SEMI-255119 format. One record per atom (N, C-alpha, C): residue number from 1; atom name; y, z negated, x. Coordinates in steps of 0.1 Angstrom, whole numbers, plus 2048, in hexadecimal, padded with zeros to 3 digits. Layout:
SITE   seq   atom     y     z     x
SITE   NUM     CA     Y     Z     X
...
END
This chain:
SITE   seq   atom     y     z     x
SITE     1      N   E99   578   2E4
SITE     1     CA   E93   567   2DB
SITE     1      C   E86   56B   2D6
SITE     2      N   E7F   55A   2D8
SITE     2     CA   E73   55A   2D0
SITE     2      C   E71   553   2C7
SITE     3      N   E6E   550   2BB
SITE     3     CA   E64   549   2B4
SITE     3      C   E61   542   2B4
SITE     4      N   E59   52F   2B5
SITE     4     CA   E51   529   2B2
SITE     4      C   E51   523   2A6
SITE     5      N   E3D   525   2A5
SITE     5     CA   E3C   523   298
SITE     5      C   E3F   511   297
SITE     6      N   E3B   50D   28E
SITE     6     CA   E39   4F8   28A
SITE     6      C   E32   4FA   27A
SITE     7      N   E35   4EC   27D
SITE     7     CA   E29   4ED   271
SITE     7      C   E31   4E0   268
SITE     8      N   E2C   4DD   25B
SITE     8     CA   E30   4D0   259
SITE     8      C   E2A   4C6   265
SITE     9      N   E31   4B6   261
SITE     9     CA   E2C   4A7   265
SITE     9      C   E26   4A1   25F
SITE    10      N   E23   4A8   254
SITE    10     CA   E16   49B   24C
SITE    10      C   E14   4AD   242
SITE    11      N   E06   4B0   24A
SITE    11     CA   E00   4B9   240
SITE    11      C   DF3   4B6   232
SITE    12      N   DF2   4AC   22F
SITE    12     CA   DE3   4AA   225
SITE    12      C   DF0   4A0   219
SITE    13      N   DEB   4AA   20C
SITE    13     CA   DF8   4AA   1FD
SITE    13      C   DF6   49B   1FD
SITE    14      N   DEB   492   1F8
SITE    14     CA   DE8   482   1FA
SITE    14      C   DF2   47D   202
SITE    15      N   DF6   47E   20F
SITE    15     CA   DF6   47B   21C
SITE    15      C   E0C   479   213
SITE    16      N   E12   485   214
SITE    16     CA   E1D   489   20E
SITE    16      C   E21   481   203
SITE    17      N   E1B   483   1F6
SITE    17     CA   E1E   47A   1ED
SITE    17      C   E1C   46A   1EC
SITE    18      N   E14   467   1F3
SITE    18     CA   E17   45D   1F4
SITE    18      C   E22   455   200
SITE    19      N   E22   45F   20D
SITE    19     CA   E32   45C   210
SITE    19      C   E40   462   20B
SITE    20      N   E3A   469   202
SITE    20     CA   E4B   469   1F7
SITE    20      C   E48   459   1EC
SITE    21      N   E46   455   1ED
SITE    21     CA   E43   446   1E0
SITE    21      C   E4A   43E   1EA
SITE    22      N   E41   440   1F3
SITE    22     CA   E50   437   1FD
SITE    22      C   E5B   436   201
SITE    23      N   E5F   441   204
SITE    23     CA   E6C   44F   201
SITE    23      C   E74   449   1F5
SITE    24      N   E6F   441   1EB
SITE    24     CA   E7D   448   1DB
SITE    24      C   E7C   437   1DA
SITE    25      N   E6C   42A   1DF
SITE    25     CA   E6B   422   1DA
SITE    25      C   E72   41D   1E2
SITE    26      N   E70   41C   1F2
SITE    26     CA   E86   41C   1F9
SITE    26      C   E8E   41D   1F8
SITE    27      N   E90   427   1EF
SITE    27     CA   E9F   428   1EB
SITE    27      C   EA2   428   1E3
SITE    28      N   E97   41E   1DA
SITE    28     CA   E98   41E   1CE
SITE    28      C   EA1   412   1CC
SITE    29      N   EA2   404   1D8
SITE    29     CA   EA3   3FE   1DC
SITE    29      C   EB0   3FB   1E1
SITE    30      N   EB8   406   1E2
SITE    30     CA   EC7   406   1E2
SITE    30      C   ED3   409   1D6
SITE    31      N   EC8   40C   1CC
SITE    31     CA   ECE   40F   1BD
SITE    31      C   ED4   402   1AC
SITE    32      N   ED5   3FB   1AF
SITE    32     CA   EDD   3F2   1AA
SITE    32      C   EDB   3F2   19A
SITE    33      N   ED6   3FC   191
SITE    33     CA   ECE   402   188
SITE    33      C   EC2   405   189
SITE    34      N   EBC   406   192
SITE    34     CA   EAF   404   193
SITE    34      C   EA8   3F8   18E
SITE    35      N   EAC   3E1   193
SITE    35     CA   EAB   3E2   191
SITE    35      C   EAC   3DA   181
SITE    36      N   EAE   3E3   176
SITE    36     CA   EAE   3E0   166
SITE    36      C   EA2   3E4   15A
SITE    37      N   E9B   3E8   163
SITE    37     CA   E92   3F6   167
SITE    37      C   E7F   3E6   168
SITE    38      N   E78   3E6   15E
SITE    38     CA   E68   3E1   160
SITE    38      C   E5F   3EB   169
SITE    39      N   E59   3E6   174
SITE    39     CA   E54   3EA   17B
SITE    39      C   E49   3F3   173
SITE    40      N   E44   3F5   165
SITE    40     CA   E40   404   15C
SITE    40      C   E47   408   15B
SITE    41      N   E56   408   15E
SITE    41     CA   E5F   415   15F
SITE    41      C   E62   41A   16A
SITE    42      N   E61   40D   170
SITE    42     CA   E67   416   182
SITE    42      C   E5F   41D   187
SITE    43      N   E4E   41C   182
SITE    43     CA   E48   42B   182
SITE    43      C   E49   42E   17E
SITE    44      N   E4C   438   173
SITE    44     CA   E50   445   16C
SITE    44      C   E5B   447   177
SITE    45      N   E6A   444   174
SITE    45     CA   E72   43F   181
SITE    45      C   E72   44F   18A
SITE    46      N   E66   447   194
SITE    46     CA   E64   449   19D
SITE    46      C   E58   45B   19B
SITE    47      N   E54   457   193
SITE    47     CA   E4E   465   192
SITE    47      C   E5C   46A   18D
SITE    48      N   E62   470   187
SITE    48     CA   E6C   474   183
SITE    48      C   E79   47B   193
SITE    49      N   E7C   470   196
SITE    49     CA   E82   46E   1A3
SITE    49      C   E79   47B   1AD
SITE    50      N   E70   476   1B0
SITE    50     CA   E63   478   1B8
SITE    50      C   E5C   48E   1B2
SITE    51      N   E66   490   1A8
SITE    51     CA   E63   49C   1A1
SITE    51      C   E75   4A5   19F
SITE    52      N   E78   49D   1A1
SITE    52     CA   E84   4A5   19D
SITE    52      C   E92   4A0   1AE
SITE    53      N   E89   496   1B2
SITE    53     CA   E92   492   1BE
SITE    53      C   E9E   488   1BC
SITE    54      N   EA8   48A   1B3
SITE    54     CA   EAF   486   1A6
SITE    54      C   EB2   477   1A7
SITE    55      N   EB4   46B   1AB
SITE    55     CA   EBA   458   1AD
SITE    55      C   EC1   45D   1A3
SITE    56      N   ED0   45D   1A7
SITE    56     CA   ED8   45E   19C
SITE    56      C   ED4   45D   18E
SITE    57      N   ECE   46A   191
SITE    57     CA   ED6   471   17D
SITE    57      C   EC6   46E   177
SITE    58      N   EBA   464   178
SITE    58     CA   EB6   460   176
SITE    58      C   EB9   45B   173
SITE    59      N   EB7   44E   17D
SITE    59     CA   EB9   443   17A
SITE    59      C   EC6   43B   16A
SITE    60      N   ED0   441   16D
SITE    60     CA   ED9   442   162
SITE    60      C   ED6   449   156
SITE    61      N   ED1   45A   158
SITE    61     CA   ED1   45C   149
SITE    61      C   EBD   457   144
SITE    62      N   EB3   44E   148
SITE    62     CA   EA5   451   146
SITE    62      C   EA5   446   139
SITE    63      N   EA3   441   12B
SITE    63     CA   EA7   439   125
SITE    63      C   E93   435   121
SITE    64      N   E92   42B   11A
SITE    64     CA   E83   429   11E
SITE    64      C   E86   41D   113
SITE    65      N   E87   422   104
SITE    65     CA   E80   418   0F4
SITE    65      C   E79   408   0F9
SITE    66      N   E74   3F9   0F9
SITE    66     CA   E74   3F3   0FB
SITE    66      C   E5E   3F3   0F7
SITE    67      N   E5D   3EF   101
SITE    67     CA   E52   3F4   10A
SITE    67      C   E4F   3FE   103
SITE    68      N   E50   40D   104
SITE    68     CA   E51   419   104
SITE    68      C   E3F   41A   112
SITE    69      N   E3F   412   11F
SITE    69     CA   E31   41B   126
SITE    69      C   E25   418   11E
SITE    70      N   E25   40C   11E
SITE    70     CA   E19   403   112
SITE    70      C   E10   40F   10C
SITE    71      N   E1B   412   0FF
SITE    71     CA   E19   415   0F0
SITE    71      C   E15   41F   0EF
SITE    72      N   E21   429   0F8
SITE    72     CA   E1A   43D   0FB
SITE    72      C   E0B   437   105
SITE    73      N   E0A   42D   10B
SITE    73     CA   E00   429   111
SITE    73      C   DF2   420   109
SITE    74      N   DF2   41F   103
SITE    74     CA   DEB   41F   0F1
SITE    74      C   DE8   429   0ED
SITE    75      N   DF4   432   0EB
SITE    75     CA   DF0   439   0DD
SITE    75      C   DEA   447   0EE
SITE    76      N   DE8   444   0F9
SITE    76     CA   DE5   456   0FF
SITE    76      C   DD9   44E   0FB
SITE    77      N   DCE   442   0FA
SITE    77     CA   DC6   437   0FD
SITE    77      C   DBD   439   0F0
SITE    78      N   DC1   43E   0E6
SITE    78     CA   DBB   443   0D8
SITE    78      C   DBF   44D   0D9
SITE    79      N   DBC   458   0E1
SITE    79     CA   DB7   462   0DF
SITE    79      C   DC0   470   0DA
SITE    80      N   DCC   469   0DC
SITE    80     CA   DD9   46B   0DC
SITE    80      C   DDC   482   0DB
SITE    81      N   DDB   485   0D1
SITE    81     CA   DE2   497   0CF
SITE    81      C   DF4   494   0DC
SITE    82      N   DF4   49C   0E5
SITE    82     CA   DFF   4A1   0ED
SITE    82      C   E04   4AA   0E6
SITE    83      N   E16   4AB   0E0
SITE    83     CA   E1A   4B9   0DD
SITE    83      C   E22   4BD   0DC
SITE    84      N   E22   4CA   0E6
SITE    84     CA   E2D   4C6   0F3
SITE    84      C   E37   4D4   0EE
SITE    85      N   E45   4DE   0F1
SITE    85     CA   E4D   4E3   0F1
SITE    85      C   E44   4F4   0F7
SITE    86      N   E40   4EF   106
SITE    86     CA   E39   500   10B
SITE    86      C   E2F   4F8   10F
SITE    87      N   E2B   508   117
SITE    87     CA   E18   507   118
SITE    87      C   E1D   4FF   128
SITE    88      N   E2A   505   131
SITE    88     CA   E2B   4FC   137
SITE    88      C   E2D   4ED   13C
SITE    89      N   E2A   4E5   135
SITE    89     CA   E29   4D6   139
SITE    89      C   E16   4D8   139
SITE    90      N   E12   4DC   12E
SITE    90     CA   E04   4E0   123
SITE    90      C   DFD   4E4   133
SITE    91      N   DFB   4EE   141
SITE    91     CA   DFC   4EC   146
SITE    91      C   DF8   4E6   158
SITE    92      N   E0B   4DE   154
SITE    92     CA   E0D   4D4   160
SITE    92      C   E01   4C5   15B
SITE    93      N   DFD   4CA   151
SITE    93     CA   DF8   4B7   14C
SITE    93      C   DEA   4B7   157
SITE    94      N   DE7   4AE   15E
SITE    94     CA   DE1   4AC   160
SITE    94      C   DCB   4A9   159
SITE    95      N   DC5   4B8   155
SITE    95     CA   DBA   4B7   153
SITE    95      C   DB4   4A8   159
SITE    96      N   DB0   4A0   15E
SITE    96     CA   DAD   49A   162
SITE    96      C   DAA   489   155
SITE    97      N   DBD   48A   15C
SITE    97     CA   DC0   47E   150
SITE    97      C   DBD   47F   141
SITE    98      N   DC4   491   13E
SITE    98     CA   DB8   491   132
SITE    98      C   DAB   48D   12A
SITE    99      N   DA3   494   133
SITE    99     CA   D9B   496   130
SITE    99      C   D92   47F   136
SITE   100      N   D93   47B   13A
SITE   100     CA   D9A   472   13B
SITE   100      C   D9C   468   12D
SITE   101      N   DA1   460   129
SITE   101     CA   DA8   463   11A
SITE   101      C   DA3   470   10B
SITE   102      N   DA5   477   111
SITE   102     CA   D9F   47F   103
SITE   102      C   DAD   480   0FB
SITE   103      N   DBB   489   106
SITE   103     CA   DC4   48E   0FF
SITE   103      C   DC5   499   0FE
SITE   104      N   DC5   4A3   0F0
SITE   104     CA   DC7   4B0   0F1
SITE   104      C   DD4   4B3   0F3
SITE   105      N   DD7   4C0   0FC
SITE   105     CA   DE3   4C0   0FA
SITE   105      C   DE4   4CF   0EF
SITE   106      N   DF5   4CB   0E3
SITE   106     CA   DF7   4D6   0DD
SITE   106      C   DFF   4DF   0E2
SITE   107      N   DFF   4EC   0E0
SITE   107     CA   E08   4F1   0E4
SITE   107      C   E0D   4FF   0D2
SITE   108      N   E12   504   0CF
SITE   108     CA   E0E   50C   0C4
SITE   108      C   E14   512   0C6
SITE   109      N   E23   519   0D2
SITE   109     CA   E2D   521   0D5
SITE   109      C   E29   52E   0D3
SITE   110      N   E1A   530   0DA
SITE   110     CA   E1F   53E   0DC
SITE   110      C   E13   547   0CA
SITE   111      N   E0F   53E   0C5
SITE   111     CA   E07   541   0BA
SITE   111      C   E0B   54B   0B1
SITE   112      N   E05   551   0AE
SITE   112     CA   E0A   55E   09F
SITE   112      C   E15   556   093
SITE   113      N   E0A   54B   08F
SITE   113     CA   E10   540   088
SITE   113      C   E1D   53D   084
SITE   114      N   E22   53A   093
SITE   114     CA   E2F   534   097
SITE   114      C   E35   53E   0A1
SITE   115      N   E38   550   09B
SITE   115     CA   E3D   557   09D
SITE   115      C   E3F   558   08C
SITE   116      N   E39   55B   082
SITE   116     CA   E3E   559   074
SITE   116      C   E46   54F   06F
SITE   117      N   E42   542   076
SITE   117     CA   E4B   53D   06F
SITE   117      C   E58   53A   06B
SITE   118      N   E55   53C   080
SITE   118     CA   E68   541   086
SITE   118      C   E6C   546   07E
SITE   119      N   E65   556   07F
SITE   119     CA   E6F   55E   072
SITE   119      C   E6F   555   064
SITE   120      N   E67   556   061
SITE   120     CA   E64   553   051
SITE   120      C   E74   546   04D
SITE   121      N   E74   541   05E
SITE   121     CA   E7C   52E   054
SITE   121      C   E87   537   05A
SITE   122      N   E84   53F   06B
SITE   122     CA   E96   53E   073
SITE   122      C   E99   533   071
SITE   123      N   E8F   533   07E
SITE   123     CA   E8D   525   087
SITE   123      C   E8A   52A   093
SITE   124      N   E8D   522   09F
SITE   124     CA   E8A   527   0AE
SITE   124      C   E79   526   0AD
SITE   125      N   E6C   52A   0B5
SITE   125     CA   E68   527   0B6
SITE   125      C   E60   51B   0B5
SITE   126      N   E65   510   0BF
SITE   126     CA   E67   50B   0C4
SITE   126      C   E62   500   0B7
SITE   127      N   E6F   503   0B0
SITE   127     CA   E6D   4F9   0A1
SITE   127      C   E62   4F0   09B
SITE   128      N   E5C   508   09B
SITE   128     CA   E53   50D   08A
SITE   128      C   E43   507   091
SITE   129      N   E41   507   0A5
SITE   129     CA   E38   501   0A8
SITE   129      C   E32   4F3   0A8
SITE   130      N   E3E   4EB   0A8
SITE   130     CA   E3A   4DC   0AA
SITE   130      C   E36   4D6   094
SITE   131      N   E40   4DF   091
SITE   131     CA   E3E   4DC   086
SITE   131      C   E2C   4DA   07C
SITE   132      N   E28   4E9   07F
SITE   132     CA   E1D   4E8   082
SITE   132      C   E11   4E6   088
SITE   133      N   E15   4DE   095
SITE   133     CA   E11   4D2   09D
SITE   133      C   E11   4D0   093
SITE   134      N   E1B   4C7   08D
SITE   134     CA   E15   4B4   088
SITE   134      C   E12   4B9   07B
SITE   135      N   E0D   4BE   079
SITE   135     CA   E0D   4BF   065
SITE   135      C   DF6   4C4   069
SITE   136      N   DF9   4C7   074
SITE   136     CA   DEE   4CD   077
SITE   136      C   DE5   4BF   07B
SITE   137      N   DE9   4B9   082
SITE   137     CA   DEA   4AD   087
SITE   137      C   DEC   4A0   087
SITE   138      N   DEB   49A   079
SITE   138     CA   DF3   496   070
SITE   138      C   DEC   487   070
SITE   139      N   DE5   489   071
SITE   139     CA   DDC   479   06A
SITE   139      C   DD3   46C   07E
SITE   140      N   DDD   479   07D
SITE   140     CA   DDC   473   095
SITE   140      C   DE4   473   09D
SITE   141      N   DDE   466   0A6
SITE   141     CA   DEC   463   0B0
SITE   141      C   DF1   46F   0B9
SITE   142      N   E07   471   0B8
SITE   142     CA   E08   47D   0BE
SITE   142      C   E11   478   0C3
SITE   143      N   E13   47E   0D2
SITE   143     CA   E1E   47E   0DF
SITE   143      C   E23   487   0DB
SITE   144      N   E30   489   0D8
SITE   144     CA   E3D   48F   0D7
SITE   144      C   E3E   490   0E2
SITE   145      N   E3E   49E   0EC
SITE   145     CA   E43   496   0FB
SITE   145      C   E4D   4A9   0FA
SITE   146      N   E5D   4A6   100
SITE   146     CA   E5D   4B9   106
SITE   146      C   E64   4B9   10D
SITE   147      N   E63   4C2   116
SITE   147     CA   E6B   4C2   11B
SITE   147      C   E70   4D5   121
SITE   148      N   E73   4D9   116
SITE   148     CA   E80   4E6   119
SITE   148      C   E88   4E9   10A
SITE   149      N   E84   4EA   0FA
SITE   149     CA   E81   4F0   0F1
SITE   149      C   E8F   4E0   0E5
SITE   150      N   E9F   4DD   0E5
SITE   150     CA   EA3   4D4   0DE
SITE   150      C   E9A   4D4   0D1
SITE   151      N   E9B   4DE   0CB
SITE   151     CA   E96   4E5   0C0
SITE   151      C   E87   4D7   0B7
SITE   152      N   E86   4D7   0C3
SITE   152     CA   E75   4D2   0C4
SITE   152      C   E78   4C1   0C0
SITE   153      N   E81   4C2   0C1
SITE   153     CA   E87   4AF   0BE
SITE   153      C   E88   4B0   0AE
SITE   154      N   E92   4BB   0AB
SITE   154     CA   E96   4C0   0A2
SITE   154      C   E8A   4BE   098
SITE   155      N   E7D   4C3   09B
SITE   155     CA   E6F   4C9   095
SITE   155      C   E6C   4BC   08E
SITE   156      N   E65   4B8   09A
SITE   156     CA   E5F   4AC   09E
SITE   156      C   E60   4A1   097
SITE   157      N   E73   49D   093
SITE   157     CA   E75   495   08D
SITE   157      C   E77   495   07A
SITE   158      N   E7F   4A0   07E
SITE   158     CA   E80   4A4   06C
SITE   158      C   E6C   4A5   064
SITE   159      N   E66   4AD   06B
SITE   159     CA   E57   4B1   065
SITE   159      C   E55   4A1   063
SITE   160      N   E56   491   070
SITE   160     CA   E49   489   070
SITE   160      C   E54   47F   064
SITE   161      N   E64   484   05E
SITE   161     CA   E66   47E   050
SITE   161      C   E61   483   044
SITE   162      N   E5B   490   043
SITE   162     CA   E5B   499   03B
SITE   162      C   E49   49D   033
SITE   163      N   E45   499   03A
SITE   163     CA   E38   490   03B
SITE   163      C   E35   489   03D
SITE   164      N   E39   47B   042
SITE   164     CA   E38   473   036
SITE   164      C   E2E   46D   046
SITE   165      N   E30   470   053
SITE   165     CA   E27   468   05F
SITE   165      C   E24   458   062
SITE   166      N   E18   454   062
SITE   166     CA   E1D   448   066
SITE   166      C   E1F   448   071
SITE   167      N   E31   440   073
SITE   167     CA   E34   444   080
SITE   167      C   E33   43E   089
SITE   168      N   E29   431   088
SITE   168     CA   E20   429   092
SITE   168      C   E17   434   0A1
SITE   169      N   E14   43A   098
SITE   169     CA   E09   441   09C
SITE   169      C   E0E   451   0AA
SITE   170      N   E23   44D   0AF
SITE   170     CA   E24   45A   0B0
SITE   170      C   E2B   456   0BE
SITE   171      N   E30   456   0C5
SITE   171     CA   E3B   456   0CF
SITE   171      C   E3E   464   0D4
SITE   172      N   E4E   464   0DC
SITE   172     CA   E53   471   0E1
SITE   172      C   E53   469   0F0
SITE   173      N   E58   475   0F8
SITE   173     CA   E57   478   102
SITE   173      C   E65   483   103
SITE   174      N   E6D   485   108
SITE   174     CA   E79   48E   103
SITE   174      C   E82   48D   110
SITE   175      N   E82   49F   116
SITE   175     CA   E88   49E   126
SITE   175      C   E8B   4AC   11F
SITE   176      N   E91   4B4   113
SITE   176     CA   E90   4BD   11A
SITE   176      C   EA3   4C3   11B
SITE   177      N   EA0   4D4   124
SITE   177     CA   EB3   4D1   12F
SITE   177      C   EB7   4DF   128
SITE   178      N   EC4   4E1   12C
SITE   178     CA   ECA   4E4   125
SITE   178      C   ED5   4E3   123
SITE   179      N   EDF   4EC   11A
SITE   179     CA   EEE   4EA   11B
SITE   179      C   EF6   4E7   108
SITE   180      N   EEA   4F4   106
SITE   180     CA   EE9   4F2   0F5
SITE   180      C   EDB   4E8   0EE
SITE   181      N   EEB   4DE   0E2
SITE   181     CA   EE3   4D3   0DD
SITE   181      C   ED5   4CD   0E5
SITE   182      N   EDD   4D1   0F0
SITE   182     CA   ED0   4C6   0FD
SITE   182      C   ED2   4B7   0FC
SITE   183      N   EDE   4B3   0F7
SITE   183     CA   EEB   4A5   0FD
SITE   183      C   EE6   4A1   0EB
SITE   184      N   EE5   4A8   0E1
SITE   184     CA   EE7   4A4   0D8
SITE   184      C   EDA   49D   0CD
SITE   185      N   ECF   4A9   0D2
SITE   185     CA   EC8   4A9   0D2
SITE   185      C   EBA   49B   0D5
SITE   186      N   EBD   494   0E1
SITE   186     CA   EB7   48A   0E9
SITE   186      C   EBF   480   0E2
SITE   187      N   ECA   47E   0DF
SITE   187     CA   ED2   474   0D4
SITE   187      C   EC8   472   0CA
SITE   188      N   EC7   47E   0C2
SITE   188     CA   EBF   478   0B4
SITE   188      C   EB0   475   0B2
SITE   189      N   EA7   47D   0BF
SITE   189     CA   E9E   470   0BF
SITE   189      C   EA2   469   0C4
SITE   190      N   EA8   466   0CE
SITE   190     CA   EAE   452   0D3
SITE   190      C   EAE   44B   0C3
SITE   191      N   EBA   44F   0B8
SITE   191     CA   EBE   448   0AC
SITE   191      C   EB2   449   0A4
SITE   192      N   EA8   450   0A9
SITE   192     CA   E9D   450   098
SITE   192      C   E8F   449   0A3
SITE   193      N   E90   449   0B2
SITE   193     CA   E7F   43D   0B4
SITE   193      C   E88   437   0B5
SITE   194      N   E92   42F   0B7
SITE   194     CA   E9E   419   0B1
SITE   194      C   E9E   423   0A3
SITE   195      N   EA1   428   09E
SITE   195     CA   EA0   422   092
SITE   195      C   E90   422   08D
SITE   196      N   E85   424   08B
SITE   196     CA   E7B   421   088
SITE   196      C   E70   41B   095
SITE   197      N   E7A   41B   0A2
SITE   197     CA   E6E   415   0A6
SITE   197      C   E65   417   0AD
SITE   198      N   E64   422   0B8
SITE   198     CA   E5B   430   0B5
SITE   198      C   E61   42D   0C8
SITE   199      N   E4E   42F   0CC
SITE   199     CA   E55   42F   0DD
SITE   199      C   E53   440   0DE
SITE   200      N   E5F   439   0EA
SITE   200     CA   E68   446   0F6
SITE   200      C   E67   446   103
SITE   201      N   E6A   44E   103
SITE   201     CA   E74   452   112
SITE   201      C   E77   45C   10F
SITE   202      N   E82   460   115
SITE   202     CA   E8A   466   11B
SITE   202      C   E9B   46A   125
SITE   203      N   E9F   474   124
SITE   203     CA   EA7   474   12F
SITE   203      C   EB3   47A   125
SITE   204      N   EBB   473   121
SITE   204     CA   ECB   471   122
SITE   204      C   ED1   482   12C
SITE   205      N   ED6   485   11F
SITE   205     CA   EE4   48F   123
SITE   205      C   EDB   4A0   127
SITE   206      N   EE2   4A5   134
SITE   206     CA   EDB   4B6   12F
SITE   206      C   ECD   4B7   13B
SITE   207      N   EC8   4B2   141
SITE   207     CA   EBE   4AC   149
SITE   207      C   EB8   4A7   14C
SITE   208      N   EAD   4B1   14E
SITE   208     CA   E9F   4AD   147
SITE   208      C   E98   4B9   149
SITE   209      N   E87   4B9   14A
SITE   209     CA   E83   4C8   14A
SITE   209      C   E76   4CB   144
SITE   210      N   E6D   4CC   145
SITE   210     CA   E61   4D1   141
SITE   210      C   E59   4C7   14D
SITE   211      N   E54   4C9   15A
SITE   211     CA   E53   4C6   164
SITE   211      C   E54   4B0   169
SITE   212      N   E5D   4B2   162
SITE   212     CA   E61   4A3   164
SITE   212      C   E5F   49D   14E
SITE   213      N   E57   4A3   14C
SITE   213     CA   E50   49F   141
SITE   213      C   E3E   49C   13E
SITE   214      N   E41   4A4   14C
SITE   214     CA   E2F   4A6   152
SITE   214      C   E31   498   157
SITE   215      N   E3D   498   161
SITE   215     CA   E3B   487   16A
SITE   215      C   E3B   476   164
SITE   216      N   E4A   477   156
SITE   216     CA   E3F   46E   150
SITE   216      C   E31   46B   149
SITE   217      N   E26   478   147
SITE   217     CA   E20   479   141
SITE   217      C   E11   46F   147
SITE   218      N   E16   472   158
SITE   218     CA   E0F   472   164
SITE   218      C   E0D   464   161
SITE   219      N   E20   462   169
SITE   219     CA   E1E   452   16B
SITE   219      C   E1C   44C   164
SITE   220      N   E19   449   154
SITE   220     CA   E17   442   149
SITE   220      C   E09   441   141
SITE   221      N   DFC   44D   150
SITE   221     CA   DF4   448   151
SITE   221      C   DEC   447   159
SITE   222      N   DEE   447   162
SITE   222     CA   DF0   444   174
SITE   222      C   DF3   431   173
SITE   223      N   DF8   428   16A
SITE   223     CA   DF9   422   163
SITE   223      C   DEE   418   15C
SITE   224      N   DE9   424   153
SITE   224     CA   DDF   41C   14C
SITE   224      C   DCF   415   159
SITE   225      N   DCE   41D   15A
SITE   225     CA   DC6   41E   167
SITE   225      C   DCC   426   179
SITE   226      N   DCE   421   185
SITE   226     CA   DD3   424   192
SITE   226      C   DC6   42F   198
SITE   227      N   DC2   438   192
SITE   227     CA   DB6   440   19B
SITE   227      C   DB8   443   1A4
SITE   228      N   DC0   445   1AB
SITE   228     CA   DC9   449   1B3
SITE   228      C   DBE   440   1C3
SITE   229      N   DBA   444   1CB
SITE   229     CA   DAD   442   1D3
SITE   229      C   DA5   449   1E0
SITE   230      N   D9F   449   1DF
SITE   230     CA   D99   453   1E7
SITE   230      C   D8E   460   1D8
SITE   231      N   D8C   453   1D4
SITE   231     CA   D84   45F   1CB
SITE   231      C   D8B   467   1C0
SITE   232      N   D97   462   1B8
SITE   232     CA   DA2   46A   1B7
SITE   232      C   DAD   470   1BE
SITE   233      N   DB8   476   1BD
SITE   233     CA   DC0   474   1C0
SITE   233      C   DCD   47A   1B4
SITE   234      N   DD9   475   1B0
SITE   234     CA   DDF   470   1A8
SITE   234      C   DDB   47B   198
SITE   235      N   DD3   477   195
SITE   235     CA   DCC   477   18D
SITE   235      C   DC9   484   189
SITE   236      N   DC1   490   198
SITE   236     CA   DBD   49E   195
SITE   236      C   DB3   498   19F
SITE   237      N   DA5   4A1   197
SITE   237     CA   D96   49E   1A2
SITE   237      C   D92   49F   1AF
END
């Protein structure tokens, strides 16, 4: 019995990406729900489907506050700090986009002071980390991006209120995933953002991930200016 080597029919990363998005665009035509979203939102949705391969779960659970994408873009162009709950998001974000728009990614999850504050206040490290990040960057535009820890959402909202942060300088991207307090935390975030007219993109229910948080930010960056082509590919040098 012999074994024959095989090779991928498409072998170049850029070509694979282009083909993938063509397939997503074509398949989206079969989902009536897709017609409820504007062009910016569909760009984000396509990225999320590309990341997860989940059409129905993304379409049925994604939520955008009014004009969320252009409002988040405005903050990014004002050099907003991107405060995240896990270093996975920090590692995943394109350095090209971060450098182009002057956005620093803040993650204090592994800092010694985070361990101390979490132990002292009997909270999770995610809670303590975002409290400290908001306090340190209180006077700067900020995007609070969560892909794992629902306690991040409670900490972010409560600290913004307690510290009297100007909510015109704030946006949320909320994709925590899991079982304990995940649904409730995202509902809390949704109600907060709608009450105070804060731009937000979130995935309702248990569904989510850090990679989906990254995908949402990359789609939002790409919509500011499309760098894809012969010089740049997907925001990377």
